[in-house]
C-alpha positions in Angstrom: 88.6 -82.3 -97.8 85.2 -81.3 -96.5 83.1 -78.7 -98.3 81.1 -76.0 -96.4 78.0 -74.9 -98.3 76.8 -71.3 -97.7 73.1 -71.1 -98.6 72.3 -68.5 -101.2 69.3 -67.4 -103.2 69.2 -67.0 -106.9 70.9 -63.9 -108.1 70.0 -61.4 -110.8 72.8 -61.2 -113.3 73.7 -57.6 -114.4 72.5 -56.1 -117.6 75.7 -54.0 -117.9 79.3 -54.4 -116.9 82.2 -52.1 -116.2 86.0 -52.4 -116.3 87.8 -50.4 -113.7 91.1 -48.8 -114.5 93.9 -51.3 -113.9 96.3 -50.7 -111.0 99.3 -51.0 -113.3 100.4 -52.1 -116.7 98.0 -54.8 -118.0 99.2 -57.3 -120.6 96.2 -57.8 -122.8 96.2 -61.0 -124.8 94.9 -62.1 -128.2 93.6 -65.5 -128.9 95.9 -68.6 -129.3 98.0 -69.1 -126.2 96.0 -72.1 -125.1 93.9 -74.6 -127.0 91.2 -74.6 -124.4 90.0 -72.1 -121.9 92.0 -69.3 -123.5 91.4 -66.0 -121.7 91.5 -62.8 -123.7 90.9 -59.1 -123.1 90.0 -57.5 -119.8 87.7 -58.6 -117.0 84.5 -56.7 -116.3 82.5 -56.3 -113.1 78.9 -55.8 -111.9 77.4 -55.5 -108.4 74.3 -55.3 -106.4 73.2 -55.8 -102.8 73.7 -59.6 -103.1 76.9 -60.2 -105.0 80.0 -59.0 -106.8 79.8 -60.2 -110.4 82.9 -61.0 -112.5 82.9 -61.5 -116.3 85.8 -63.0 -118.2 86.1 -63.3 -122.0 87.3 -66.5 -123.7 88.7 -66.9 -127.2 86.3 -69.7 -128.0 82.9 -70.7 -126.6 83.3 -71.8 -122.9 83.5 -75.5 -122.1 81.0 -76.2 -119.4 83.2 -79.0 -118.1 86.0 -76.6 -117.3 86.6 -74.6 -114.1 86.6 -70.8 -114.2 87.7 -68.4 -111.4 89.7 -65.5 -110.1 92.8 -65.0 -108.1 92.2 -62.1 -105.6 94.8 -59.8 -104.0 93.2 -57.9 -101.2 95.8 -55.8 -99.3 98.2 -54.3 -101.8 101.2 -56.5 -100.9 101.2 -58.3 -104.3 100.4 -61.6 -102.5 97.5 -63.6 -103.9 95.1 -64.0 -100.9 92.2 -66.0 -102.4 91.4 -68.4 -105.2 87.7 -68.4 -106.1 86.9 -71.1 -108.7 83.7 -72.5 -110.1 84.0 -76.2 -110.4 81.4 -78.0 -112.4 79.1 -80.2 -110.3 80.3 -78.7 -107.1 79.7 -74.9 -107.2 81.8 -71.9 -106.4 84.7 -72.7 -104.2 87.1 -70.5 -102.3 90.6 -71.4 -101.1 92.7 -69.1 -99.0 96.4 -68.7 -99.5 98.0 -70.2 -96.4 101.7 -69.5 -97.1 101.6 -66.0 -98.4 104.3 -66.3 -101.1 104.5 -62.8 -102.6 104.2 -62.1 -106.3 104.1 -65.7 -107.6 101.6 -68.2 -108.8 101.3 -70.4 -105.8 101.5 -74.1 -105.8 98.1 -75.7 -105.0 99.5 -77.1 -101.8 99.8 -73.5 -100.5 96.0 -73.0 -100.5 93.8 -73.9 -97.6 90.8 -76.2 -97.9 88.1 -75.2 -100.3 84.8 -73.6 -99.1 81.7 -73.7 -101.2 80.4 -70.1 -101.4 77.7 -70.6 -104.0 75.8 -73.6 -105.3 76.0 -74.8 -108.9 72.8 -73.0 -109.9 73.9 -69.6 -108.7 77.7 -69.4 -109.2 78.3 -69.4 -113.0 76.7 -68.4 -116.3 78.1 -69.1 -119.8 77.2 -66.4 -122.3 77.6 -66.2 -126.1 77.2 -62.6 -127.5 77.4 -62.8 -131.2 81.1 -63.7 -132.0 82.2 -63.3 -128.4 82.1 -65.7 -125.5 82.0 -65.0 -121.8 81.9 -66.7 -118.4 80.1 -64.8 -115.6 80.7 -65.6 -111.9 78.6 -64.4 -109.0 80.5 -64.0 -105.7 78.0 -63.6 -102.8 78.9 -60.5 -100.7 78.0 -62.3 -97.4 80.4 -65.1 -98.3 83.1 -62.7 -99.2 82.7 -60.9 -96.0 83.1 -64.2 -94.1 86.4 -64.5 -96.0 87.6 -61.0 -94.9 86.5 -59.1 -98.0 84.7 -56.1 -96.8 82.9 -53.4 -98.7 86.0 -51.2 -98.6 88.6 -53.8 -99.4 90.6 -52.9 -102.5 90.2 -56.0 -104.7 92.7 -56.7 -107.4 92.0 -59.8 -109.5 93.3 -62.1 -112.2 91.1 -64.4 -114.3 92.0 -68.1 -114.4 90.6 -71.2 -116.1 91.3 -74.9 -115.1 89.8 -78.3 -114.6 89.6 -78.5 -110.9 90.2 -76.6 -107.7 93.1 -79.0 -107.1 94.7 -79.0 -110.6 97.0 -76.5 -112.3 95.5 -73.7 -114.3 94.8 -74.0 -118.0 95.3 -70.2 -118.5 96.0 -67.1 -116.4 94.7 -63.7 -117.6 97.5 -61.6 -119.1 100.0 -64.5 -118.9 100.7 -66.3 -122.2 100.5 -70.0 -121.6 99.2 -69.4 -118.1 102.0 -71.5 -116.4 104.5 -70.5 -113.7 107.4 -71.0 -116.0 106.1 -68.5 -118.5 104.5 -66.0 -116.1 106.0 -66.5 -112.7 105.0 -63.1 -111.3 101.5 -62.1 -112.5 101.4 -58.8 -110.5 101.3 -56.7 -113.7 98.2 -58.6 -114.8 96.0 -57.5 -111.9 92.7 -55.8 -112.7 91.5 -53.1 -110.3 91.6 -52.1 -107.6 87.8 -52.3 -107.1 85.9 -51.8 -103.9 82.5 -53.3 -103.4 81.1 -50.1 -101.7 84.0 -47.8 -100.8 81.8 -44.9 -99.7 79.3 -47.0 -97.8 76.3 -45.4 -99.6 74.6 -48.7 -100.5 75.5 -48.8 -104.2 78.3 -51.0 -105.3 81.4 -49.7 -107.0 80.4 -51.2 -110.4 76.9 -49.8 -110.1 78.2 -46.3 -109.5 80.8 -46.5 -112.2 78.0 -47.5 -114.6 75.7 -44.8 -113.5 78.4 -42.1 -113.5 78.3 -41.4 -109.8 81.3 -41.5 -107.6 82.2 -44.8 -105.9 84.1 -42.9 -103.2 81.6 -40.1 -102.6 78.5 -40.9 -100.6 76.7 -37.9 -102.0 77.7 -37.6 -105.6 75.4 -34.8 -106.6 75.8 -32.9 -103.3 72.1 -32.6 -102.7 72.3 -33.8 -99.1 70.6 -37.1 -99.9 73.0 -40.2 -99.6 73.5 -41.9 -102.9 72.2 -45.1 -101.5 68.8 -43.4 -100.9 68.6 -42.2 -104.5 67.9 -44.2 -107.6 70.3 -45.0 -110.4 67.4 -44.5 -112.7 66.5 -41.2 -114.4 63.1 -40.1 -112.9 62.6 -36.9 -114.9 64.2 -38.1 -118.2 66.8 -35.3 -118.3 69.7 -37.6 -119.0 71.0 -37.6 -115.4 70.5 -40.5 -113.0 68.7 -39.4 -109.8 71.9 -40.0 -107.9 73.5 -37.2 -110.0 70.4 -34.9 -110.2 69.7 -32.5 -107.3 66.1 -32.2 -108.5 65.4 -35.7 -109.6 61.8 -35.1 -110.6 62.3 -31.6 -112.0 59.4 -30.2 -109.9 61.3 -27.2 -108.7 62.1 -28.5 -105.3 65.6 -29.7 -104.4 65.8 -33.4 -103.4 67.3 -32.5 -100.0 64.3 -30.3 -99.2 61.9 -33.0 -100.3 63.7 -35.7 -98.3 63.7 -33.6 -95.1 67.5 -33.2 -94.9 68.6 -31.0 -92.0 72.2 -32.3 -91.5 74.8 -32.5 -94.3 76.9 -35.5 -94.9 80.7 -35.2 -94.7 80.8 -35.8 -98.5 78.2 -33.1 -99.3 79.9 -30.0 -100.8 78.1 -26.6 -100.8 77.7 -26.3 -104.5 74.3 -24.7 -104.6 72.6 -28.0 -105.1 71.7 -28.5 -101.4 69.2 -26.6 -99.2 68.3 -27.7 -95.7 64.6 -28.4 -95.1 62.9 -25.7 -93.0 60.2 -28.2 -91.8 61.5 -31.8 -91.8 58.3 -33.0 -90.3 56.7 -32.6 -93.7 58.4 -34.4 -96.6 57.6 -35.1 -100.2 58.8 -37.6 -102.8 61.9 -36.5 -104.6 61.0 -38.7 -107.6 57.3 -37.6 -107.9 56.4 -34.3 -109.5 53.1 -34.1 -107.6 53.7 -36.0 -104.3 50.1 -35.6 -103.0 48.5 -36.3 -106.4 46.3 -33.3 -106.0 47.1 -31.8 -109.4 49.7 -29.1 -108.7 53.4 -29.8 -108.9 55.3 -29.8 -105.6 57.3 -26.8 -106.6 54.1 -24.8 -107.5 52.8 -25.4 -104.0 56.0 -24.7 -102.1 56.9 -21.7 -104.2 60.0 -20.5 -102.2 61.3 -24.1 -102.0 62.1 -24.1 -98.3 60.1 -27.2 -97.4 57.7 -25.2 -95.2 54.1 -24.2 -95.9 54.3 -20.4 -95.9 51.6 -17.7 -96.4 50.2 -17.8 -100.0 51.4 -21.4 -100.4 49.6 -24.7 -100.5 50.7 -27.9 -98.9 52.4 -30.3 -101.4 51.5 -33.1 -99.0 47.8 -32.4 -98.9 45.8 -33.0 -102.1 42.7 -31.2 -100.9 44.2 -27.7 -101.4 45.2 -28.2 -105.0 41.9 -27.4 -106.6 42.0 -24.6 -109.2 38.6 -23.9 -110.6 39.4 -21.3 -113.2 42.7 -23.0 -114.3 44.8 -19.9 -113.8 47.5 -21.7 -111.8 46.4 -20.3 -108.5 44.7 -22.7 -106.2 41.2 -21.8 -105.0 42.4 -21.9 -101.4 44.6 -18.9 -102.2 42.1 -17.0 -104.4 39.6 -17.2 -101.6 41.9 -15.0 -99.5 41.5 -12.2 -102.0 39.2 -9.2 -101.3 36.4 -10.5 -103.5 36.7 -14.1 -102.4 36.2 -15.3 -106.0 37.8 -18.4 -107.4 36.8 -17.8 -111.0 37.8 -14.2 -111.5 40.6 -14.1 -114.2 41.8 -10.6 -113.0 41.3 -10.5 -109.3 42.9 -7.0 -108.8 41.4 -5.5 -111.9 44.6 -4.1 -113.3 44.2 -5.5 -116.8 46.8 -8.2 -116.2 45.3 -11.7 -115.9 45.9 -13.6 -112.7 47.5 -16.4 -114.8 50.1 -13.9 -115.9 50.7 -12.1 -112.6 50.7 -15.2 -110.5 51.8 -15.5 -106.9 55.1 -13.6 -107.0 55.6 -10.9 -104.4 58.2 -8.8 -106.1 58.0 -5.8 -103.8 57.8 -7.9 -100.6 54.7 -6.2 -99.3 53.0 -9.4 -98.4 50.5 -9.4 -101.3 51.0 -11.7 -104.3 51.0 -10.0 -107.7 47.5 -11.2 -108.7 46.1 -9.2 -105.8 48.5 -6.2 -105.9 47.8 -3.2 -108.1 51.5 -2.1 -108.0 53.2 -5.5 -107.9 56.8 -4.3 -108.1 56.3 -1.3 -105.8 57.8 1.2 -108.2 55.0 3.7 -107.9 53.7 3.0 -111.4 50.3 1.1 -111.4 50.3 -2.3 -113.0 47.6 -1.1 -115.3 50.2 1.3 -116.9 53.0 -1.2 -117.1 51.2 -3.8 -119.2 50.4 -7.4 -118.9 53.1 -9.1 -121.1 56.9 -9.4 -120.8 58.2 -6.6 -123.0 61.9 -7.2 -122.4 61.7 -11.0 -122.4 63.4 -11.3 -119.0 60.9 -13.8 -117.6 59.2 -11.3 -115.4 55.7 -10.2 -116.0 55.6 -6.5 -116.8 53.5 -5.9 -113.7 56.3 -7.2 -111.5 59.2 -5.9 -113.5 60.7 -2.6 -112.2 62.2 -2.0 -115.6 59.6 -3.0 -118.1 61.6 -2.2 -121.3 64.9 -3.5 -119.9 66.8 -0.3 -120.8 68.4 0.0 -117.4 66.3 3.0 -116.4 63.6 2.1 -113.8 60.0 2.5 -114.5 59.8 5.0 -111.6 62.3 7.3 -113.4 60.8 7.0 -116.9 57.2 7.1 -115.9 54.2 7.1 -118.1 54.9 10.3 -120.0 55.4 10.0 -123.8 58.4 12.3 -124.4 58.6 11.7 -128.2 54.9 11.6 -128.8 54.9 8.2 -130.5 52.1 6.9 -128.4 54.4 4.7 -126.3 55.0 5.7 -122.7 58.7 6.2 -121.8 58.7 3.2 -119.5 57.8 1.0 -122.4 59.9 2.9 -125.1 63.5 1.9 -125.6 64.2 5.3 -127.4 62.2 7.8 -125.4 63.4 10.9 -127.3 63.3 9.2 -130.7 66.8 10.3 -131.6 67.9 6.9 -132.9 70.1 6.2 -129.8 68.7 3.7 -127.4 67.9 4.9 -123.9 70.1 2.1 -122.5 73.0 3.8 -124.4 72.2 7.3 -123.4 71.3 6.6 -119.7 70.2 9.1 -117.1 73.4 11.2 -116.9 73.3 14.9 -117.8 76.7 15.6 -119.4 75.9 19.1 -120.5 74.3 20.1 -117.2 71.1 21.4 -118.8 68.9 19.6 -116.4 67.7 17.1 -119.1 68.8 13.5 -118.7 70.6 12.2 -121.8 67.9 9.7 -122.7 65.5 12.7 -123.2 68.1 15.2 -124.5 68.4 15.9 -128.3 72.0 17.0 -127.7 73.1 15.2 -124.6 76.7 16.5 -124.5 75.8 20.1 -125.6 78.4 20.2 -128.3 76.1 21.5 -131.0 75.7 18.3 -132.8 72.4 16.4 -132.3 72.4 12.9 -130.8 70.8 11.7 -134.0 73.9 13.0 -135.9 76.4 11.6 -133.4 74.7 8.2 -133.1 75.2 5.4 -130.6 78.8 4.5 -131.5 82.0 5.1 -129.6 84.4 6.4 -132.2 87.5 6.6 -130.1 86.8 3.5 -128.1 87.1 5.1 -124.7 84.0 3.6 -123.4 81.9 6.8 -123.7 79.3 7.0 -126.4 79.8 9.8 -128.9 76.5 11.3 -127.8 77.9 11.7 -124.3 81.3 13.3 -125.1 82.4 16.5 -126.8 85.4 15.0 -128.6 84.2 11.8 -130.2 87.4 11.0 -132.1 89.8 12.0 -129.3 91.9 14.4 -131.5 91.7 17.3 -129.1 89.2 19.3 -131.3 85.6 19.6 -130.0 82.9 17.9 -132.1 81.0 21.1 -132.4 84.0 22.9 -133.9 84.9 20.0 -136.3 81.3 19.6 -137.4 79.6 17.3 -139.9 81.4 18.3 -143.1 83.5 15.7 -145.0 86.2 17.6 -147.0 88.1 14.4 -148.0 84.9 12.6 -149.0 85.8 9.5 -147.2 82.4 9.1 -145.7 83.5 10.2 -142.2 82.3 13.6 -140.9 85.1 15.7 -139.4 84.0 15.0 -135.8 84.8 11.3 -136.4 87.7 11.7 -138.8 91.3 11.9 -137.4 92.4 13.5 -140.7 89.5 15.5 -141.8 91.0 17.1 -144.9 92.7 13.8 -146.0 96.0 15.7 -146.6 99.1 16.3 -144.5 99.3 15.7 -140.8 96.4 14.6 -138.6 93.8 17.0 -137.2 95.5 16.8 -133.8 98.8 18.1 -135.4 97.2 20.7 -137.7 95.0 22.1 -135.0 92.6 25.0 -135.2 94.9 27.6 -136.8 94.7 29.1 -140.3 98.3 29.5 -141.5 97.5 30.8 -145.0 94.9 33.2 -143.7 92.3 31.9 -146.2 89.5 31.6 -143.6 89.6 27.8 -143.6 91.0 26.0 -140.5 94.1 24.1 -141.2 92.6 20.7 -140.2 90.0 21.2 -142.9 92.1 23.0 -145.5 93.4 20.8 -148.3 95.7 23.3 -150.1 99.5 23.8 -149.4 99.8 26.0 -146.3 103.1 27.7 -146.9 102.9 30.0 -143.9 102.7 33.2 -145.9 99.7 35.2 -144.9 98.1 37.4 -147.6 96.8 40.8 -146.4 93.2 40.9 -145.4 90.6 42.5 -147.6 89.1 41.9 -151.0 91.2 40.4 -153.8 92.2 43.3 -156.2 90.8 43.3 -159.7 93.5 43.5 -162.4 92.5 45.1 -165.7 93.6 43.5 -169.0 96.6 45.2 -170.7 95.7 48.1 -173.1 96.5 48.0 -176.8 99.8 49.7 -177.8 99.7 53.4 -178.8 101.8 54.3 -181.9 102.9 58.0 -182.3 104.0 59.1 -185.7 106.9 61.6 -185.7 108.3 63.5 -188.6 111.8 62.8 -189.8 114.4 64.7 -187.9 112.2 65.6 -185.0 110.6 64.1 -181.9 107.7 64.9 -179.8 109.9 65.6 -176.8 112.1 68.0 -178.7 114.9 65.4 -178.8 116.5 63.7 -181.8 114.6 60.5 -181.4 112.7 59.7 -178.3 110.4 57.6 -176.1 106.8 58.0 -175.4 105.1 56.5 -172.2 101.4 55.8 -172.6 99.3 53.8 -170.2 102.3 52.0 -168.8 103.5 50.9 -172.3 106.7 52.1 -173.9 106.3 52.4 -177.7 109.2 53.6 -180.0 109.0 54.6 -183.6 112.2 55.7 -185.1 112.3 57.9 -188.2 
């Protein structure tokens, strides 16, 4: 039978291998079902532009005199379509199934004539990895294509070992003994399916599985750049391969913008990782932080990230405009556009904030970058009064921050006045009235209608209790801070009426205590009455309130009882003219009988 040799060049064996999920139940074997050529475990795969690589594991070191190969099923009908076998001294051979018997190990007479698809030097590699032994096969993609195996063909495979392309197998992967009588229907032993390049992006299925990208999505990171045009390496060292990283070089420009993408792929989802290039005639390198090598990162030159050179931007494709004489992060080409035309002035607008801090942001959109704008955020407060740092740590320079202290009250409202006299202007003071309650908690509302906003009012709700006494809490959990409501504990009694006393000594002042006196019903039940008329409201009165009301006025003073008075009477007579009598003196009745 004639051999047809397809010329091939030497292939680079993979450094890593991947095992795709099996199509169905997979009978994995241990060692011992064949004395020689015993297949164990699962197959693994690799791929590149030249070949599909197959790795099989043997129970013992491979015998170079044996043949090793795979049975391929290509269309999902459970019929083995191809036998690809490396035969020592000949090379990698392929035989097609001519009869199409479904689901069985075919007799060798059913296969067509063998075709050499790779020479001896390229087709097989024997590998020993510590205590494990492998056989690697390289199936050239061009030869597979000639045999009808395209990039999108679902390949399911079974490993085999033998002695010749014409002789029965020594072992069949997943089939103990590897003979038809023991394993007549090897369908359950198929590995795969695996497609060489299902999404047509230029990377093989094994390569994408190893990199973590999708073998069925031509734009795995949805950056607009086809996976095949991105690297499987990690250019910026952030742990993501470029094919999964929408800013592969971490320069601040999205890969799609740098690559000049203006049309989205069908597989590109709008996830926020893609932006179309506003000027596709100028592109940069998505894997190089500084494409023009001029010294400034691409993202620092194209600050708005749109791919176009806009006013107050330099060109990331032109190294000549990157020079920065004073090292403030602003290119000389831009500093020269300032009023003084100086490239070494560290505070070009003289507002006390260094150019390096203010930078090129245009927070108020007036067309002037912050380093040349004396009111960078357009809030009416000069940058010189707002400061040069980042007081609230929000990443915005204070000169460009409309709320320097981050209390939710704009600089334009708080202004530069120092309400509490602590030497800190209100726009930089998080407690402008120094009452212990943050401005962010008090806000600009005016609950008591006295014309003073809460953040400046010592008694914001006008209930008679100072904000310092009421504090920043929300006792009744209604979402309104105590300083802004007149019934902090929600018991129906106003805070001013309940006051700060603590009759039950539980540590809670009455305006926060639902049972102020700690006795009897709650304050809401006891209310504001005074049932025993003792001048103490019932909610604060700890004694028994029996409902009897004593008359008003001072409490009468009761004198101590007087000593008894004894009147001596003669025998036979009485002071009253009777024959024995009673004398009443000072409320005491005293009797002395003769």
